[in-house]
C-alpha positions as CSV (number, residue, x, y, z in Angstrom):
1,M,2.1,5.9,10.1
2,S,-0.6,4.2,9.1
3,E,-1.2,1.1,7.6
4,T,-3.9,0.9,4.6
5,N,-4.9,-2.0,2.6
6,R,-6.2,-1.2,-1.6
7,A,-9.6,-2.7,-0.9
8,S,-10.4,0.0,2.2
9,L,-8.8,2.9,0.2
10,I,-11.2,2.7,-3.0
11,E,-14.3,1.5,-0.1
12,M,-13.2,5.4,1.3
13,M,-13.2,6.3,-1.8
14,L,-16.2,5.5,-2.8
15,R,-18.5,6.0,0.5
16,V,-17.0,9.8,0.8
17,P,-15.1,12.0,-1.6
18,L,-16.8,9.5,-4.8
19,R,-20.3,8.9,-3.0
20,G,-20.9,6.4,-5.6
21,L,-20.7,3.1,-3.2
22,V,-24.4,1.4,-3.6
23,D,-24.1,-0.8,-0.6
24,S,-22.3,-2.8,1.4
25,G,-22.8,-5.9,3.6
26,T,-22.2,-8.6,5.3
27,V,-23.1,-12.4,3.9
28,D,-25.1,-13.8,6.7
29,G,-27.5,-16.6,5.2
30,T,-26.3,-19.7,3.1
31,S,-25.8,-18.1,-0.4
32,S,-24.3,-20.3,-3.6
33,T,-22.2,-19.5,-6.4
34,S,-25.3,-17.3,-8.3
35,T,-26.7,-15.5,-5.2
36,V,-25.0,-13.6,-2.2
37,V,-27.5,-13.5,1.0
38,C,-27.8,-10.6,3.8
39,D,-31.1,-9.7,5.2
40,T,-30.1,-6.2,6.2
41,L,-30.0,-4.7,2.9
42,E,-33.3,-2.5,2.4
43,R,-33.0,-2.1,-1.4
44,P,-36.7,-2.7,-2.8
45,D,-36.8,-5.7,-4.9
46,D,-35.1,-5.7,-8.6
47,F,-33.3,-2.4,-6.8
48,Y,-29.9,-3.2,-8.2
49,Q,-30.4,-4.5,-11.6
50,N,-32.4,-2.2,-12.0
51,M,-29.8,0.8,-11.9
52,T,-27.6,2.6,-14.9
53,P,-25.0,1.5,-15.4
54,V,-26.6,-2.2,-13.7
55,A,-25.0,-2.5,-9.9
56,K,-22.0,-5.2,-9.4
57,V,-21.7,-7.2,-6.4
58,R,-18.2,-7.0,-5.4
59,I,-17.1,-10.2,-2.5
60,V,-14.3,-8.1,-0.5
61,S,-13.2,-10.4,1.5
62,T,-13.7,-14.0,2.7
63,T,-13.1,-15.8,6.4
64,D,-10.6,-18.0,4.3
65,G,-9.0,-15.5,2.4
66,A,-9.6,-17.8,-0.5
67,A,-12.0,-17.8,-3.7
68,P,-14.4,-16.1,-4.7
69,K,-12.9,-12.9,-2.9
70,S,-12.4,-10.1,-5.0
71,E,-14.5,-11.6,-7.7
72,E,-17.0,-9.1,-9.2
73,R,-20.7,-10.3,-11.1
74,R,-23.6,-8.2,-11.7
75,I,-26.6,-8.1,-10.2
76,S,-30.1,-9.6,-12.3
77,D,-32.3,-9.8,-9.4
78,F,-32.4,-8.9,-5.9
79,V,-35.4,-10.1,-2.9
80,N,-36.0,-7.7,-0.7
81,S,-38.3,-10.5,2.1
82,T,-34.9,-13.0,1.8
83,G,-32.2,-9.7,1.2
84,T,-31.3,-12.3,-1.9
85,I,-29.1,-11.2,-4.7
86,T,-28.9,-13.1,-7.7
87,I,-25.9,-12.8,-10.5
88,S,-26.4,-13.3,-14.0
89,T,-26.0,-17.2,-14.9
90,D,-23.5,-15.8,-17.8
91,K,-20.6,-15.4,-15.1
92,L,-21.0,-17.5,-11.8
93,F,-18.9,-16.7,-8.7
94,S,-16.3,-20.0,-8.4
95,A,-17.6,-21.0,-4.8
96,A,-20.3,-20.1,-3.0
97,P,-19.6,-16.8,-0.3
98,A,-19.9,-18.0,3.2
99,V,-21.3,-16.2,6.5
100,G,-18.7,-13.6,7.1
101,D,-17.9,-12.4,3.5
102,T,-17.6,-9.0,3.2
103,F,-19.3,-7.7,-0.3
104,V,-19.3,-4.1,-1.8
105,I,-22.3,-3.2,-4.7
106,L,-21.7,-0.5,-6.9
107,S,-22.7,0.8,-10.0
108,E,-21.4,4.3,-11.5
109,Y,-17.2,3.9,-10.7
110,E,-15.9,0.1,-11.4
111,W,-13.3,-1.4,-9.3
112,S,-10.5,-1.7,-11.8
113,E,-10.7,2.3,-13.0
114,L,-10.3,3.2,-8.8
115,A,-7.3,1.3,-8.3
116,A,-5.7,2.4,-11.8
117,A,-6.1,5.8,-10.3
118,L,-4.8,5.3,-6.9
119,N,-1.7,3.9,-8.3
120,L,-1.2,7.2,-10.7
121,V,-1.5,8.8,-7.4
122,I,1.7,6.5,-5.6
123,D,3.9,7.0,-9.4
124,S,3.1,10.8,-8.9
125,L,4.6,11.2,-5.2
126,P,7.4,13.3,-4.0
127,E,10.4,11.3,-3.6
128,S,10.2,12.9,0.6
129,A,7.0,11.0,0.9
130,L,9.2,8.0,2.1
131,V,7.7,4.9,4.1
132,P,9.5,2.3,7.3
133,K,11.5,-0.3,5.4
134,I,13.5,-2.9,7.2
135,D,15.8,-5.9,5.4
136,G,17.7,-8.7,7.2
137,T,18.6,-10.6,4.3
138,M,22.2,-9.5,3.8
139,T,24.6,-11.5,5.1
140,A,28.0,-10.9,6.9
141,Q,31.5,-12.3,4.0
142,A,34.9,-12.2,5.8
143,D,37.3,-9.6,4.2
144,T,34.6,-8.6,2.2
145,Q,34.6,-4.4,2.8
146,E,31.4,-3.4,0.1
147,Y,27.9,-4.9,0.0
148,T,25.4,-4.4,-2.5
149,L,22.4,-3.4,-0.8
150,P,19.0,-4.9,-1.4
151,D,16.3,-3.3,-3.1
152,G,14.1,-0.4,-3.0
153,F,16.1,1.7,-0.4
154,R,16.4,5.5,-0.6
155,V,17.0,6.4,2.5
156,I,18.8,4.2,5.6
157,Y,19.5,5.4,9.0
158,R,20.8,2.0,11.3
159,I,22.9,-0.9,10.1
160,T,22.7,-3.8,12.5
161,Q,25.0,-7.0,12.6
162,E,23.0,-10.0,14.5
163,N,24.9,-11.4,17.3
164,D,25.4,-15.2,18.6
165,S,22.1,-15.2,19.9
166,G,20.8,-14.2,16.7
167,D,19.4,-10.4,18.2
168,Y,20.0,-6.9,16.3
169,V,21.4,-5.4,20.1
170,T,24.5,-2.9,19.1
171,P,23.9,-0.4,15.2
172,I,27.4,-0.1,13.3
173,P,28.3,3.3,14.0
174,P,27.2,5.2,11.6
175,D,31.0,7.5,11.4
176,Q,32.5,3.1,10.0
177,Y,30.2,2.9,7.0
178,T,28.9,4.6,4.0
179,I,26.2,4.0,1.1
180,L,28.2,4.3,-2.5
181,D,26.7,6.4,-5.1
182,T,26.9,2.9,-7.3
183,N,23.8,1.3,-9.6
184,P,23.1,-0.7,-7.4
185,P,23.9,1.4,-4.1
186,K,26.5,-0.7,-2.4
187,L,27.4,0.0,1.8
188,K,31.3,0.3,2.4
189,L,32.5,-0.5,5.9
190,Y,35.7,1.2,6.9
191,Q,37.2,2.9,10.0
192,F,39.4,6.0,11.2
193,P,42.2,6.3,9.0
194,T,45.1,4.3,12.0
195,E,47.8,7.1,10.8
196,L,45.2,9.5,12.2
197,D,44.7,8.0,15.4
198,A,45.5,9.9,18.6
199,E,46.4,9.0,21.8
200,G,43.1,9.4,24.1
201,F,40.2,9.0,21.5
202,Y,37.9,6.0,20.9
203,Y,37.6,5.2,17.0
204,G,35.7,2.0,16.2
205,S,36.8,-1.5,15.2
206,L,37.4,-2.5,11.8
207,W,34.3,-3.8,11.1
208,Y,34.8,-5.6,8.0
209,N,38.5,-7.5,9.6
210,S,37.5,-8.0,13.0
211,R,33.6,-7.2,13.4
212,L,32.1,-9.2,10.7
213,S,31.1,-12.5,11.4
214,D,30.7,-15.0,8.7
215,G,27.2,-15.5,7.5
216,K,25.3,-13.3,10.2
217,H,22.4,-11.4,9.0
218,F,22.9,-7.6,8.8
219,R,19.3,-5.4,9.6
220,I,18.6,-2.7,7.9
221,E,16.4,-0.1,8.5
222,G,15.4,3.0,6.3
223,F,12.9,4.3,3.8
224,T,11.8,3.2,1.0
225,K,9.3,4.8,-1.9
226,Q,5.5,3.8,-1.1
227,E,4.9,0.2,-3.9
228,R,2.3,0.5,-6.4
229,L,-1.3,-1.1,-5.2
230,E,-1.6,-4.2,-7.4
231,T,-3.5,-6.7,-5.3
232,D,-6.3,-5.6,-2.5
233,D,-4.6,-7.0,0.1
234,D,-1.5,-4.5,-0.7
235,I,-0.5,-1.9,1.9
236,C,-0.3,1.8,1.3
237,Y,1.5,3.3,4.3
238,L,1.1,7.2,3.4
239,N,-1.6,9.0,4.5
240,P,-4.9,7.3,3.5
241,L,-6.9,11.0,3.1
242,Y,-4.2,12.7,0.1
243,I,-4.5,9.4,-1.8
244,V,-8.1,8.6,-1.8
245,F,-9.2,12.2,-2.2
246,K,-6.5,12.8,-4.8
247,A,-7.1,9.6,-6.4
248,A,-11.3,10.9,-6.4
249,A,-9.8,13.8,-8.0
250,L,-8.7,11.9,-11.0
251,V,-11.2,9.8,-11.2
252,L,-13.2,12.9,-12.2
253,A,-11.6,15.0,-14.2
254,S,-11.1,11.6,-16.3
255,R,-15.0,11.9,-17.5
256,V,-15.2,15.3,-18.1
257,T,-16.7,15.9,-21.5
258,A,-18.8,18.9,-23.1
259,A,-22.0,17.9,-22.1
260,D,-21.1,17.8,-18.5
261,Y,-18.5,20.0,-18.2
262,D,-19.0,22.2,-15.6
263,S,-20.6,19.4,-13.6
264,Y,-17.7,16.8,-13.0
265,K,-15.0,20.1,-13.9
266,T,-16.0,21.9,-10.4
267,R,-16.5,18.7,-8.9
268,A,-12.5,17.4,-9.4
269,Q,-11.1,20.4,-8.8
270,E,-12.8,20.4,-4.7
271,L,-11.7,17.2,-4.4
272,E,-7.7,18.6,-5.4
273,R,-8.2,21.9,-3.2
274,Q,-9.5,18.8,-0.4
275,A,-6.7,15.9,-1.5
276,E,-4.0,19.1,-0.5
277,T,-5.5,20.3,2.6
278,Y,-3.5,16.1,3.8
279,Y,-0.3,17.3,1.8
280,D,1.6,18.1,4.7
281,D,0.8,14.9,6.3
282,L,2.3,13.3,3.3
283,I,5.8,14.5,3.7
284,D,6.0,14.9,7.0
285,T,8.5,11.9,7.2
286,M,11.9,13.0,10.0
287,L,15.2,11.6,9.1
288,P,17.0,10.5,11.6
289,P,20.2,13.0,12.0
290,D,22.9,10.0,11.0
291,A,20.2,9.0,7.7
292,K,22.0,8.4,4.6
293,W,20.7,8.2,1.1
294,C,20.9,6.0,-1.4
295,G,21.9,6.9,-5.3
296,A,20.7,10.5,-7.1
297,R,18.0,12.3,-5.0
């Protein structure tokens, strides 16, 4: 299972399918709320502000996770000899970038439109595109047989009650619980009917009576749908190549006009075909034999 945050997906999209990343780097000199210093930039003087559209610098990560992370500003000047980017005075950074902060420079594409394209792809994913989910918030209650499940589960394959040491050792046998098709879905614990017991066979204990410990947590393991990526730190657990190429195809398709129909349309179709080569990896989740679906499929 891959784990890629939104910022990395967007950078990947800019570098490979869109070829729209102007530059990237790491701050290596004293900067300010109006400058970013990086002496590894090799562009000539005034390069960025003379681009069409005018280039922008975006702080992707900061060493402390604080401002100016995720701030994006228009470039007004660049001096090659010092590696100094100066931003427009109409809107400065809220804090000075520090040595070790990373940044990207972009011009043709907007960060926000690329983020939106990623979410369009995620919203369109099939039900079979599942990512792992674990929850430990549900607690046992004395003499309670049914429990409303935590939000988000599409499939559950293991439920374990914590023991007196706080460890999760012995899962509840899958034949001793079911998932009720209610809204929201509920967990129902039960045992094999005692009137059908046959001598010499083990049917397990009565979970909702003799085995439940009031106040103990359940650990629920299963799968869920990939959530939308609302911030640059949000994680995508699916194959990043499919997500990136599919999103890039959507971006290019949205730019098709009569004047440049062939250029954007052809590139969008090429990226769409490339994305499909990664599709099988997107939906190869192998569900355990005792997996139970939550709600209607």
